[in-house]
C-alpha positions as CSV (number, residue, x, y, z in Angstrom):
1,M,12.9,11.2,17.9
2,K,14.3,11.7,14.4
3,I,12.2,10.1,11.7
4,T,12.8,10.1,8.0
5,A,10.2,8.3,5.9
6,I,8.5,8.2,2.5
7,S,5.5,10.0,4.0
8,V,5.2,11.7,7.3
9,S,1.5,10.7,7.7
10,V,2.3,7.1,6.8
11,S,5.1,7.1,9.3
12,I,3.0,8.5,12.1
13,C,0.3,5.9,11.4
14,L,2.8,3.0,11.4
15,A,4.5,4.3,14.5
16,F,1.3,4.2,16.4
17,A,0.6,0.7,15.1
18,L,4.0,-0.4,16.4
19,Q,3.1,0.6,19.9
20,A,1.3,-2.8,20.1
21,S,3.3,-5.6,21.4
22,A,5.5,-6.8,18.5
23,A,6.6,-10.4,18.5
24,P,10.4,-10.8,18.7
25,V,12.0,-12.9,16.0
26,A,14.7,-15.2,17.3
27,L,17.9,-15.5,15.3
28,Q,20.5,-18.2,15.0
29,S,23.5,-19.3,12.9
30,A,25.2,-16.0,12.8
31,T,27.5,-15.9,9.8
32,A,29.8,-13.3,8.3
33,T,32.2,-12.7,5.5
34,F,34.6,-11.2,8.0
35,S,34.8,-10.7,11.8
36,Q,37.4,-8.9,13.8
37,N,39.6,-10.8,16.2
38,L,42.0,-7.9,17.1
39,S,41.9,-6.7,20.7
40,A,39.0,-9.0,21.7
41,D,36.4,-11.4,20.2
42,F,34.3,-9.3,17.9
43,S,32.8,-12.2,16.0
44,V,29.4,-11.9,14.4
45,G,27.7,-14.2,16.9
46,R,28.2,-11.4,19.5
47,A,25.5,-9.5,17.7
48,I,22.8,-12.0,18.7
49,D,24.0,-13.2,22.1
50,G,21.5,-11.0,24.0
51,I,24.2,-9.0,25.7
52,T,24.3,-5.2,25.0
53,N,26.6,-3.9,27.8
54,D,29.8,-5.9,27.5
55,N,31.5,-3.5,25.0
56,L,31.6,-6.3,22.4
57,G,29.7,-7.1,19.3
58,W,30.3,-7.6,15.6
59,A,33.2,-5.5,14.3
60,I,35.5,-5.7,11.3
61,Q,38.8,-3.9,12.0
62,G,41.3,-5.5,9.7
63,G,38.6,-5.9,7.1
64,T,37.1,-2.5,6.9
65,T,35.4,-2.7,3.5
66,N,32.1,-4.0,2.4
67,Q,31.2,-7.0,4.6
68,T,28.1,-9.1,5.1
69,A,26.4,-10.8,8.0
70,A,23.5,-13.3,7.7
71,F,21.3,-14.8,10.3
72,Q,18.7,-17.5,10.1
73,T,15.3,-17.1,11.8
74,V,14.6,-19.9,14.2
75,Q,11.1,-20.2,12.9
76,D,9.5,-19.1,9.6
77,V,7.9,-15.7,10.0
78,G,5.6,-13.5,8.0
79,F,1.8,-12.7,8.2
80,K,-0.7,-13.6,5.5
81,H,-1.6,-10.0,4.6
82,G,1.8,-8.4,5.1
83,S,4.2,-7.7,7.9
84,L,6.1,-4.9,9.5
85,L,9.6,-5.8,10.4
86,T,11.4,-3.7,13.0
87,F,15.2,-3.9,13.3
88,S,17.0,-2.6,16.3
89,L,20.8,-2.0,15.7
90,I,22.2,-1.4,19.2
91,Q,25.7,0.1,19.3
92,N,27.1,0.4,22.7
93,G,30.8,0.1,22.0
94,I,32.8,2.6,24.1
95,W,36.4,1.7,23.4
96,Y,38.3,4.8,22.3
97,Q,36.1,6.6,19.7
98,P,32.5,6.4,18.6
99,D,31.9,3.1,16.9
100,T,28.6,3.4,15.1
101,L,27.5,2.1,11.7
102,G,27.9,4.5,8.8
103,R,26.1,2.8,5.9
104,F,24.2,-0.5,5.8
105,R,21.4,-2.4,4.1
106,I,19.0,-5.0,5.3
107,S,17.5,-7.9,3.3
108,I,15.4,-11.0,3.9
109,T,15.0,-14.4,2.3
110,T,12.7,-17.4,2.2
111,D,15.4,-19.9,1.1
112,D,15.8,-23.2,2.8
113,R,18.0,-22.7,5.9
114,S,20.3,-25.5,4.7
115,L,21.4,-23.3,1.8
116,F,22.8,-20.3,3.7
117,A,24.3,-19.0,7.0
118,N,26.6,-21.9,8.0
119,G,27.7,-20.2,11.2
120,L,31.2,-19.2,10.2
121,A,32.4,-15.9,11.6
122,N,34.9,-15.5,8.7
123,G,34.4,-16.6,5.1
124,G,30.8,-17.7,5.9
125,D,28.2,-18.6,3.3
126,V,25.9,-15.6,3.0
127,T,24.6,-16.3,-0.5
128,A,20.8,-16.6,-0.9
129,N,17.9,-15.1,-2.8
130,W,17.8,-11.9,-0.9
131,T,15.1,-9.3,-1.1
132,V,16.2,-5.8,-0.2
133,L,14.0,-4.0,2.3
134,H,13.2,-0.4,1.7
135,P,12.7,1.4,5.1
136,I,9.6,3.4,5.8
137,I,10.7,4.5,9.3
138,L,14.3,5.4,10.3
139,D,15.1,6.4,13.9
140,S,18.3,7.3,15.8
141,A,18.0,7.3,19.6
142,N,20.9,9.7,20.0
143,G,20.6,12.3,17.2
144,T,22.3,10.7,14.1
145,T,20.7,11.6,10.8
146,L,19.7,8.5,8.9
147,T,18.9,8.8,5.2
148,A,17.5,6.1,2.9
149,L,19.3,5.8,-0.4
150,R,17.9,4.6,-3.7
151,D,19.5,1.2,-3.4
152,G,17.8,0.5,-0.1
153,S,20.9,1.2,2.0
154,I,20.8,3.6,4.9
155,L,23.5,6.3,5.4
156,A,24.3,7.9,8.7
157,S,25.5,11.5,8.9
158,G,25.5,14.6,11.1
159,F,26.0,14.3,14.8
160,L,28.3,11.5,15.9
161,P,27.3,10.1,19.4
162,Q,29.4,7.8,21.4
163,T,26.7,5.1,21.3
164,D,23.4,4.8,19.5
165,T,20.5,2.6,18.6
166,Y,19.1,2.7,15.1
167,T,15.5,1.5,14.6
168,I,14.5,0.6,11.1
169,V,11.0,-0.4,10.1
170,A,10.2,-2.0,6.7
171,A,7.1,-3.6,5.2
172,T,7.0,-6.9,3.4
173,D,4.4,-9.3,2.0
174,L,6.9,-12.2,2.0
175,K,5.8,-15.2,4.1
176,G,8.0,-18.0,5.4
177,I,10.9,-15.7,6.1
178,T,13.9,-17.8,7.0
179,G,16.8,-15.3,7.2
180,V,18.0,-11.8,7.4
181,R,21.1,-10.2,5.8
182,L,22.9,-7.2,7.0
183,E,25.4,-5.6,4.6
184,V,27.8,-3.0,5.9
185,L,28.9,-0.8,3.0
186,T,31.6,1.8,2.3
187,D,30.8,5.4,1.4
188,P,33.1,8.3,0.6
189,S,31.3,10.4,3.2
190,L,32.5,8.2,6.0
191,P,35.9,8.1,7.8
192,F,38.3,6.0,5.7
193,D,35.2,5.3,3.5
194,G,33.6,3.3,6.4
195,P,31.5,1.3,6.6
196,G,31.5,2.5,10.2
197,R,31.9,6.0,11.6
198,E,34.9,5.3,13.9
199,P,37.1,8.4,13.1
200,D,40.4,6.5,13.2
201,N,39.6,3.6,10.9
202,G,36.0,3.5,9.7
203,N,35.1,0.6,12.0
204,F,31.9,0.0,14.0
205,I,30.7,-2.2,16.9
206,L,27.2,-3.7,16.5
207,S,26.4,-4.8,20.1
208,E,23.1,-6.4,19.3
209,F,21.0,-6.9,16.2
210,Q,17.3,-7.5,17.1
211,V,14.2,-8.1,15.0
212,S,10.5,-8.1,15.8
213,I,7.4,-8.5,13.6
214,D,3.9,-7.1,13.5
215,P,1.0,-7.7,11.1
216,F,0.7,-4.9,8.6
217,P,-2.2,-2.7,9.8
218,E,-5.5,-3.5,8.0
219,H,-6.6,0.1,7.5
220,H,-3.2,1.1,6.1
221,R,-3.2,-1.8,3.7
222,R,-6.6,-0.9,2.3
223,H,-5.5,2.7,1.6
224,H,-1.9,2.0,0.4
225,G,-1.9,-1.5,-1.1
226,R,0.7,-4.2,-0.4
227,D,3.4,-3.7,-3.1
228,F,6.2,-3.6,-0.5
229,D,9.1,-5.6,-2.0
230,H,11.4,-5.5,-5.0
231,G,12.5,-8.7,-6.7
232,P,15.1,-11.0,-5.2
233,D,18.8,-10.2,-5.7
234,R,20.9,-13.4,-5.4
235,H,24.3,-12.7,-4.0
């Protein structure tokens, strides 16, 4: 298990806390600025259809530049004294080359659901008051190096496996969370600037995007406080 975090001791503490049964967060109204329709249906809704082994998912060949996906939570989520959100980015695409994510950033919102994520796979409305999450645990199942950057984005480097699952844990004290944003971002270290690591074109296939939530551990909150989030960034 490869973990990069702001503090090794903090990460270990939180990793043990997450062994408790986390509550899954159901997502709906998958929306994207662009979704691939070359070769097969790679629309953003594939990333929350519960299927991880059909060689499909959200991909963006034909629009391999910065793109954004947004999802509504089915119910408002967030614990009174802070929450740990765990994101599983499952990437099982095995078409011709490794198709894993290269650089991405995760945010949340408490905006009314009627104001964002209209369910369109292309040209969808992803605008809201988004709060960028800064990860405290980064894990690659198959040996990718994941590095947290200053802007809250996460950059993949090093070993390039055929498939992978990234696990990202972040803390927040927001309550009434109504949505999650996933930005996929270009970077000069990636093939064709990314945002994916596909060697031929910088694409990726996100088979499944899953979220779960835990209350922030009481003992950790007493020692480290609850100043988790930065201010909202509306775009």
